[in-house]
C-alpha positions in Angstrom: -110.2 231.0 92.0 -113.9 231.2 91.4 -114.7 234.0 89.0 -114.5 233.8 85.3 -112.6 237.0 84.6 -109.7 235.9 86.8 -109.7 232.5 85.0 -109.3 234.3 81.6 -106.5 236.4 82.9 -104.8 233.3 84.3 -105.0 231.6 81.0 -103.6 234.6 79.2 -100.7 234.9 81.7 -99.9 231.1 81.4 -100.0 230.8 77.6 -96.2 230.5 77.3 -96.2 227.6 79.8 -98.8 225.5 78.0 -97.9 222.6 75.7 -98.8 223.0 72.1 -102.1 221.1 72.6 -103.0 223.1 75.7 -102.3 226.3 73.8 -105.0 225.3 71.3 -107.4 224.9 74.2 -106.4 228.3 75.6 -106.9 230.0 72.3 -110.3 228.5 71.9 -111.4 229.3 75.5 -110.3 233.0 75.2 -112.3 233.4 72.0 -115.3 231.4 72.9 -115.7 231.3 76.7 -119.4 232.2 76.4 -120.1 229.1 74.3 -118.1 226.7 76.5 -120.6 226.9 79.4 -123.1 225.0 77.2 -120.6 222.4 76.0 -119.7 218.9 77.2 -116.0 218.0 77.5 -116.3 215.9 74.4 -117.8 218.8 72.4 -115.0 221.1 73.5 -112.3 218.6 72.6 -113.8 218.4 69.1 -114.1 222.1 68.8 -110.6 222.8 69.9 -109.2 219.8 68.0 -107.6 218.3 71.2 -108.3 215.3 73.4 -110.4 215.1 76.5 -107.2 214.2 78.4 -105.6 217.4 77.2 -108.6 219.4 78.5 -108.4 217.8 81.9 -104.7 218.5 82.2 -105.3 222.1 81.0 -108.0 222.6 83.7 -105.7 221.2 86.4 -102.8 223.4 85.2 -104.8 226.5 85.8 -106.0 225.4 89.2 -109.2 223.3 88.8 -109.8 219.7 89.7 -111.4 219.1 86.3 -113.6 220.4 83.5 -116.8 220.9 85.4 -115.4 223.3 88.1 -113.6 225.2 85.3 -116.9 225.5 83.4 -118.7 226.8 86.5 -116.0 229.5 87.0 -116.6 230.6 83.4 -120.3 230.6 83.9 -119.9 233.1 86.7 -118.4 235.5 84.2 -120.9 234.9 81.5 -123.9 234.9 83.8 -126.2 238.0 83.5 -126.5 240.3 86.5 -129.5 239.3 88.6 -132.0 241.5 90.3 -131.5 241.9 94.1 -134.6 239.8 94.8 -136.6 242.3 97.0 -140.3 242.5 96.7 -140.0 246.1 95.5 -138.7 244.8 92.2 -141.7 242.5 91.6 -143.8 244.9 89.6 -146.8 243.6 87.5 -144.7 244.1 84.3 -141.9 241.9 85.7 -144.3 239.2 86.9 -145.9 239.2 83.5 -142.4 238.9 81.9 -141.6 235.9 84.1 -144.9 234.2 83.1 -144.2 234.8 79.4 -140.6 233.7 79.8 -141.6 230.4 81.4 -144.2 229.8 78.6 -141.7 230.6 75.9 -139.1 228.3 77.5 -141.5 225.4 77.7 -142.6 225.8 74.0 -139.0 226.1 72.9 -137.8 223.0 74.7 -140.7 220.9 73.4 -139.9 222.0 69.8 -136.2 221.1 70.3 -137.1 217.7 71.7 -139.6 217.1 68.9 -137.0 217.9 66.3 -134.5 215.5 67.9 -137.1 212.7 68.4 -136.0 209.4 66.9 -138.9 207.0 66.3 -136.4 204.2 65.7 -134.7 204.8 69.1 -138.0 204.8 70.9 -139.2 201.7 69.1 -136.0 199.8 70.0 -136.2 201.1 73.6 -139.8 199.8 73.9 -138.8 196.4 72.6 -135.8 196.1 75.0 -137.7 197.5 78.1 -140.9 195.4 77.5 -138.9 192.2 77.2 -136.5 192.9 80.1 -136.2 190.7 83.2 -135.2 193.7 85.3 -134.9 197.4 84.5 -132.4 199.6 86.5 -132.9 203.4 86.2 -129.6 205.2 86.8 -129.3 208.9 87.8 -128.3 211.2 90.6 -128.9 214.8 91.7 -131.5 216.8 89.7 -131.8 214.0 87.1 -132.5 211.6 90.0 -135.9 213.2 90.4 -136.8 212.4 86.8 -135.4 208.9 87.3 -137.8 208.4 90.2 -140.7 209.5 88.0 -139.6 207.1 85.2 -139.3 204.1 87.6 -142.8 204.9 89.0 -144.3 205.0 85.6 -142.7 201.7 84.5 -143.8 200.0 87.8 -147.4 201.0 87.1 -147.2 199.3 83.7 -146.2 196.1 85.5 -142.5 196.2 84.5 -139.9 195.2 87.1 -138.0 198.5 87.5 -135.6 199.7 90.2 -134.3 203.1 91.2 -132.3 204.0 94.4 -131.3 207.6 95.3 -128.1 206.3 96.8 -125.6 205.7 93.9 -123.9 203.0 96.0 -127.0 200.9 95.8 -127.3 201.7 92.1 -123.8 200.4 91.4 -124.5 197.2 93.5 -127.6 196.5 91.5 -125.7 197.2 88.3 -123.1 194.6 89.2 -125.9 191.9 89.4 -127.5 192.6 86.0 -127.2 190.2 83.1 -128.0 190.1 79.4 -131.7 189.8 80.0 -131.8 193.2 81.7 -131.9 196.9 80.7 -130.3 199.9 82.3 -131.7 203.4 81.6 -129.3 206.1 82.5 -130.3 209.8 82.7 -127.9 212.8 82.8 -128.5 216.0 81.0 -124.8 216.8 80.7 -123.9 213.2 80.0 -120.8 213.8 82.1 -121.9 212.9 85.6 -119.1 210.7 86.9 -121.3 208.4 89.0 -123.9 207.9 86.3 -121.2 207.1 83.7 -119.4 204.7 86.0 -122.6 202.8 87.0 -123.7 202.7 83.3 -120.3 201.2 82.3 -120.7 198.5 85.0 -124.3 197.7 83.9 -123.0 197.2 80.3 -120.1 195.1 81.5 -122.6 192.9 83.4 -124.5 192.3 80.1 -127.4 194.8 80.3 -128.5 196.9 77.3 -127.9 200.6 78.0 -130.5 203.2 77.1 -129.4 206.8 77.8 -131.4 210.0 78.1 -128.9 212.9 77.7 -128.6 216.3 76.1 -125.2 215.5 74.5 -124.7 212.8 72.0 -120.9 212.9 72.2 -120.7 213.1 76.0 -119.0 210.3 78.0 -122.5 208.8 78.6 -123.8 209.3 75.1 -120.8 207.5 73.4 -121.3 204.3 75.5 -125.0 204.1 74.8 -126.6 201.1 73.0 -129.7 203.3 72.4 -129.6 207.1 72.7 -132.7 209.2 73.5 -131.6 212.8 73.0 -132.8 215.8 75.1 -131.0 218.5 73.2 -131.8 221.6 75.3 -128.7 223.5 76.4 -128.2 224.7 80.0 -125.4 226.3 82.0 -123.9 224.8 85.1 -126.2 227.0 87.2 -129.3 225.6 85.5 -128.8 221.9 86.4 -132.3 220.6 87.2 -134.1 223.7 86.1 -137.2 223.9 83.9 -135.6 223.3 80.6 -133.8 220.1 81.4 -136.8 218.7 83.4 -139.2 219.4 80.6 -136.8 217.7 78.1 -136.4 214.6 80.3 -140.2 214.4 80.8 -140.8 214.7 77.1 -138.8 211.5 76.6 -140.4 209.8 79.6 -143.9 210.5 78.2 -142.9 209.3 74.8 -141.5 206.1 76.3 -144.4 205.4 78.6 -147.1 206.1 76.0 -145.3 203.9 73.5 -144.9 201.1 76.1 -148.6 201.3 76.9 -149.5 200.8 73.2 -147.0 197.9 73.0 -148.2 196.1 76.1 -151.8 196.5 75.2 -154.4 195.1 77.6 -151.7 193.8 79.9 -150.4 197.3 80.5 -153.9 198.7 81.0 -154.8 196.0 83.5 -151.6 196.7 85.5 -152.3 200.4 85.7 -155.9 199.6 86.9 -154.5 197.1 89.5 -152.0 199.6 90.9 -154.7 202.3 91.0 -157.1 199.9 92.9 -154.3 199.0 95.3 -154.0 202.6 96.6 -157.7 203.6 96.1 -158.6 202.8 99.8 -156.2 205.5 100.9 -157.8 208.2 98.9 -160.7 210.1 100.6 
Protein backbone atom coordinates (compact mmCIF):
# COMPACT_ATOMS: atom_id res chain seq x y z
CA UNK A 1 0.00 0.00 0.00
CA UNK A 2 1.81 3.13 -1.13
CA UNK A 3 -0.63 5.79 -2.26
CA UNK A 4 -2.43 8.13 0.08
CA UNK A 5 -5.94 7.77 -1.26
CA UNK A 6 -5.94 4.00 -0.64
CA UNK A 7 -4.66 4.71 2.88
CA UNK A 8 -7.59 7.04 3.55
CA UNK A 9 -10.07 4.48 2.21
CA UNK A 10 -8.44 1.79 4.36
CA UNK A 11 -8.80 3.97 7.47
CA UNK A 12 -12.44 4.67 6.69
CA UNK A 13 -13.16 0.97 6.14
CA UNK A 14 -11.45 -0.08 9.39
CA UNK A 15 -12.92 2.54 11.72
CA UNK A 16 -15.18 0.03 13.44
CA UNK A 17 -12.20 -2.21 14.19
CA UNK A 18 -10.12 0.49 15.90
CA UNK A 19 -9.90 1.00 19.64
CA UNK A 20 -11.36 4.20 21.06
CA UNK A 21 -7.95 5.87 21.03
CA UNK A 22 -7.17 4.66 17.50
CA UNK A 23 -10.54 6.01 16.33
CA UNK A 24 -9.48 9.46 17.57
CA UNK A 25 -6.37 9.16 15.42
CA UNK A 26 -8.44 8.02 12.43
CA UNK A 27 -10.82 10.97 12.74
CA UNK A 28 -7.96 13.43 12.94
CA UNK A 29 -6.14 11.86 9.97
CA UNK A 30 -9.22 11.86 7.74
CA UNK A 31 -9.87 15.54 8.48
CA UNK A 32 -6.28 16.77 8.43
CA UNK A 33 -4.22 14.43 6.23
CA UNK A 34 -2.65 17.40 4.39
CA UNK A 35 -1.29 18.79 7.69
CA UNK A 36 0.10 15.50 8.97
CA UNK A 37 2.86 15.33 6.34
CA UNK A 38 4.50 18.31 8.11
CA UNK A 39 4.09 16.89 11.64
CA UNK A 40 6.34 14.87 13.89
CA UNK A 41 4.85 11.88 15.71
CA UNK A 42 4.85 13.92 18.94
CA UNK A 43 2.94 16.79 17.33
CA UNK A 44 0.35 14.41 15.90
CA UNK A 45 -0.12 12.69 19.26
CA UNK A 46 -0.71 16.10 20.86
CA UNK A 47 -3.10 17.21 18.10
CA UNK A 48 -5.13 13.99 18.22
CA UNK A 49 -5.00 13.82 22.03
CA UNK A 50 -3.48 10.32 21.95
CA UNK A 51 -0.11 8.76 22.80
CA UNK A 52 2.81 8.03 20.48
CA UNK A 53 2.33 4.33 21.23
CA UNK A 54 -1.26 4.56 19.99
CA UNK A 55 -0.05 6.19 16.77
CA UNK A 56 2.49 3.44 16.14
CA UNK A 57 -0.15 0.73 16.75
CA UNK A 58 -2.59 2.59 14.48
CA UNK A 59 -0.02 2.73 11.65
CA UNK A 60 0.78 -0.96 12.06
CA UNK A 61 -2.90 -1.90 12.08
CA UNK A 62 -3.41 -0.28 8.67
CA UNK A 63 -0.34 -1.99 7.19
CA UNK A 64 2.71 0.16 7.89
CA UNK A 65 5.80 -0.58 9.95
CA UNK A 66 5.60 2.78 11.67
CA UNK A 67 4.71 6.46 11.50
CA UNK A 68 7.24 7.57 8.88
CA UNK A 69 6.18 5.10 6.12
CA UNK A 70 2.56 6.07 6.86
CA UNK A 71 3.43 9.76 6.47
CA UNK A 72 5.19 9.09 3.15
CA UNK A 73 2.06 7.38 1.81
CA UNK A 74 -0.03 10.41 2.78
CA UNK A 75 2.51 12.70 1.15
CA UNK A 76 1.99 10.89 -2.17
CA UNK A 77 -1.67 11.90 -2.03
CA UNK A 78 -1.01 15.50 -0.93
CA UNK A 79 1.89 16.04 -3.31
CA UNK A 80 1.12 18.37 -6.24
CA UNK A 81 1.33 16.91 -9.74
CA UNK A 82 4.75 17.49 -11.25
CA UNK A 83 5.69 18.43 -14.77
CA UNK A 84 6.94 15.62 -16.97
CA UNK A 85 10.50 17.00 -16.85
CA UNK A 86 11.17 17.28 -20.62
CA UNK A 87 13.15 20.20 -22.00
CA UNK A 88 10.07 21.34 -23.93
CA UNK A 89 8.58 22.53 -20.65
CA UNK A 90 11.59 24.67 -19.68
CA UNK A 91 10.37 27.93 -21.10
CA UNK A 92 11.99 31.21 -20.03
CA UNK A 93 8.95 32.00 -17.88
CA UNK A 94 9.23 28.69 -16.04
CA UNK A 95 12.97 29.11 -15.47
CA UNK A 96 12.33 32.61 -14.12
CA UNK A 97 9.65 31.17 -11.82
CA UNK A 98 12.14 28.58 -10.53
CA UNK A 99 14.67 31.34 -9.79
CA UNK A 100 12.09 33.46 -7.98
CA UNK A 101 10.82 30.43 -6.05
CA UNK A 102 14.31 29.55 -4.83
CA UNK A 103 14.98 33.15 -3.78
CA UNK A 104 11.65 33.36 -1.97
CA UNK A 105 12.30 30.04 -0.21
CA UNK A 106 15.70 31.16 1.05
CA UNK A 107 14.35 34.46 2.37
CA UNK A 108 11.40 32.75 4.06
CA UNK A 109 13.59 30.14 5.79
CA UNK A 110 16.01 32.79 7.07
CA UNK A 111 13.09 34.80 8.47
CA UNK A 112 11.65 31.69 10.17
CA UNK A 113 15.03 30.82 11.72
CA UNK A 114 15.62 34.40 12.81
CA UNK A 115 12.26 34.48 14.62
CA UNK A 116 13.08 31.20 16.38
CA UNK A 117 16.65 32.26 17.23
CA UNK A 118 17.38 31.92 20.95
CA UNK A 119 20.34 34.03 22.11
CA UNK A 120 20.33 32.19 25.43
CA UNK A 121 20.51 28.76 23.74
CA UNK A 122 23.38 29.93 21.51
CA UNK A 123 25.22 31.46 24.47
CA UNK A 124 24.91 28.26 26.52
CA UNK A 125 25.92 26.13 23.52
CA UNK A 126 29.06 28.23 23.00
CA UNK A 127 29.99 27.88 26.67
CA UNK A 128 29.57 24.08 26.56
CA UNK A 129 31.32 23.57 23.21
CA UNK A 130 34.30 25.84 23.91
CA UNK A 131 34.95 24.08 27.23
CA UNK A 132 34.45 20.52 26.00
CA UNK A 133 37.16 17.84 25.98
CA UNK A 134 35.60 16.16 22.91
CA UNK A 135 32.69 17.12 20.66
CA UNK A 136 30.74 14.38 18.85
CA UNK A 137 28.55 15.51 15.95
CA UNK A 138 25.67 13.08 15.40
CA UNK A 139 23.62 12.77 12.22
CA UNK A 140 22.82 10.56 9.24
CA UNK A 141 21.47 10.86 5.72
CA UNK A 142 20.82 14.37 4.44
CA UNK A 143 21.55 15.94 7.83
CA UNK A 144 24.86 14.10 7.81
CA UNK A 145 26.09 16.52 5.13
CA UNK A 146 25.42 19.45 7.46
CA UNK A 147 27.08 17.52 10.30
CA UNK A 148 30.24 17.17 8.24
CA UNK A 149 30.24 20.93 7.63
CA UNK A 150 29.78 21.67 11.34
CA UNK A 151 32.59 19.28 12.34
CA UNK A 152 34.90 20.89 9.76
CA UNK A 153 34.15 24.40 11.04
CA UNK A 154 34.71 23.37 14.68
CA UNK A 155 38.00 21.68 13.78
CA UNK A 156 39.27 24.86 12.10
CA UNK A 157 38.59 26.75 15.34
CA UNK A 158 40.88 24.27 17.11
CA UNK A 159 38.09 22.37 18.85
CA UNK A 160 38.41 18.58 19.13
CA UNK A 161 35.39 17.49 17.11
CA UNK A 162 34.44 14.16 15.57
CA UNK A 163 31.95 13.05 12.92
CA UNK A 164 31.66 9.68 11.16
CA UNK A 165 29.25 8.93 8.33
CA UNK A 166 28.83 5.38 9.64
CA UNK A 167 26.31 5.47 12.54
CA UNK A 168 27.99 2.36 14.01
CA UNK A 169 31.12 4.42 14.55
CA UNK A 170 29.06 7.29 15.95
CA UNK A 171 27.44 5.02 18.53
CA UNK A 172 30.80 3.55 19.55
CA UNK A 173 32.22 7.04 20.09
CA UNK A 174 29.07 8.00 22.04
CA UNK A 175 29.64 5.07 24.38
CA UNK A 176 33.07 6.48 25.32
CA UNK A 177 32.04 10.07 26.08
CA UNK A 178 31.96 11.47 29.60
CA UNK A 179 30.75 14.53 31.50
CA UNK A 180 33.51 16.69 30.03
CA UNK A 181 32.19 16.13 26.52
CA UNK A 182 29.44 17.55 24.28
CA UNK A 183 27.30 15.80 21.66
CA UNK A 184 25.62 17.85 18.91
CA UNK A 185 22.80 15.93 17.19
CA UNK A 186 21.20 17.10 13.97
CA UNK A 187 17.91 15.85 12.50
CA UNK A 188 15.36 18.10 10.85
CA UNK A 189 12.48 15.76 11.71
CA UNK A 190 13.84 14.98 15.16
CA UNK A 191 12.57 11.44 14.64
CA UNK A 192 15.51 9.69 12.96
CA UNK A 193 15.88 6.49 14.95
CA UNK A 194 19.68 6.18 14.74
CA UNK A 195 20.20 9.83 15.74
CA UNK A 196 17.83 9.56 18.71
CA UNK A 197 19.41 6.29 19.91
CA UNK A 198 22.99 7.59 19.61
CA UNK A 199 21.99 10.83 21.36
CA UNK A 200 20.45 8.91 24.25
CA UNK A 201 23.64 6.91 24.65
CA UNK A 202 25.76 10.08 24.57
CA UNK A 203 23.64 11.51 27.39
CA UNK A 204 23.82 8.27 29.33
CA UNK A 205 27.62 8.43 29.01
CA UNK A 206 27.53 11.86 30.64
CA UNK A 207 27.83 14.25 27.68
CA UNK A 208 25.73 17.39 27.36
CA UNK A 209 23.35 17.09 24.39
CA UNK A 210 22.81 20.00 22.01
CA UNK A 211 20.23 19.33 19.30
CA UNK A 212 19.54 21.07 15.99
CA UNK A 213 16.03 20.09 14.88
CA UNK A 214 12.86 21.52 13.39
CA UNK A 215 10.52 20.06 16.01
CA UNK A 216 10.78 21.01 19.66
CA UNK A 217 8.49 18.17 20.78
CA UNK A 218 10.08 15.50 18.62
CA UNK A 219 11.78 12.46 20.20
CA UNK A 220 15.14 14.23 19.73
CA UNK A 221 13.90 17.62 20.90
CA UNK A 222 12.50 16.36 24.19
CA UNK A 223 15.80 14.75 25.29
CA UNK A 224 17.86 17.89 24.55
CA UNK A 225 19.86 19.73 27.17
CA UNK A 226 20.02 22.66 24.75
CA UNK A 227 17.70 23.01 21.74
CA UNK A 228 18.61 25.03 18.64
CA UNK A 229 15.43 25.20 16.57
CA UNK A 230 15.28 25.08 12.75
CA UNK A 231 11.52 25.58 12.41
CA UNK A 232 11.08 25.23 8.65
CA UNK A 233 8.51 22.58 7.70
CA UNK A 234 9.17 19.97 5.00
CA UNK A 235 7.35 16.93 3.65
CA UNK A 236 8.95 13.43 3.63
CA UNK A 237 9.87 14.04 -0.04
CA UNK A 238 11.83 17.16 0.88
CA UNK A 239 14.34 15.63 3.31
CA UNK A 240 17.69 17.30 2.68
CA UNK A 241 16.28 19.89 0.30
CA UNK A 242 17.02 23.59 0.22
CA UNK A 243 14.76 24.63 3.10
CA UNK A 244 16.16 22.22 5.68
CA UNK A 245 19.78 22.77 4.57
CA UNK A 246 19.46 26.55 4.76
CA UNK A 247 17.89 26.27 8.24
CA UNK A 248 20.66 24.00 9.50
CA UNK A 249 23.38 26.22 8.05
CA UNK A 250 21.80 29.29 9.63
CA UNK A 251 22.32 27.66 13.03
CA UNK A 252 25.82 26.44 12.09
CA UNK A 253 26.84 29.97 11.09
CA UNK A 254 25.38 31.42 14.30
CA UNK A 255 27.29 28.86 16.38
CA UNK A 256 30.61 29.27 14.57
CA UNK A 257 30.53 33.08 14.54
CA UNK A 258 29.64 33.13 18.24
CA UNK A 259 32.41 30.64 19.04
CA UNK A 260 34.93 32.74 17.12
CA UNK A 261 34.02 35.77 19.24
CA UNK A 262 34.20 33.70 22.42
CA UNK A 263 37.56 32.10 21.57
CA UNK A 264 39.08 35.41 20.50
CA UNK A 265 42.72 35.37 19.34
CA UNK A 266 43.04 31.62 19.98
CA UNK A 267 40.26 30.87 17.50
CA UNK A 268 41.70 33.25 14.89
CA UNK A 269 45.18 31.73 15.26
CA UNK A 270 43.77 28.23 14.80
CA UNK A 271 41.95 29.28 11.63
CA UNK A 272 45.20 30.79 10.31
CA UNK A 273 47.19 27.65 11.22
CA UNK A 274 44.76 25.32 9.43
CA UNK A 275 44.76 27.62 6.38
CA UNK A 276 48.58 27.61 6.29
CA UNK A 277 48.64 23.81 6.62
CA UNK A 278 46.84 23.35 3.29
CA UNK A 279 48.14 26.47 1.50
CA UNK A 280 50.98 24.51 -0.19
CA UNK A 281 48.36 22.44 -2.05
CA UNK A 282 46.63 25.46 -3.58
CA UNK A 283 47.97 26.65 -6.98
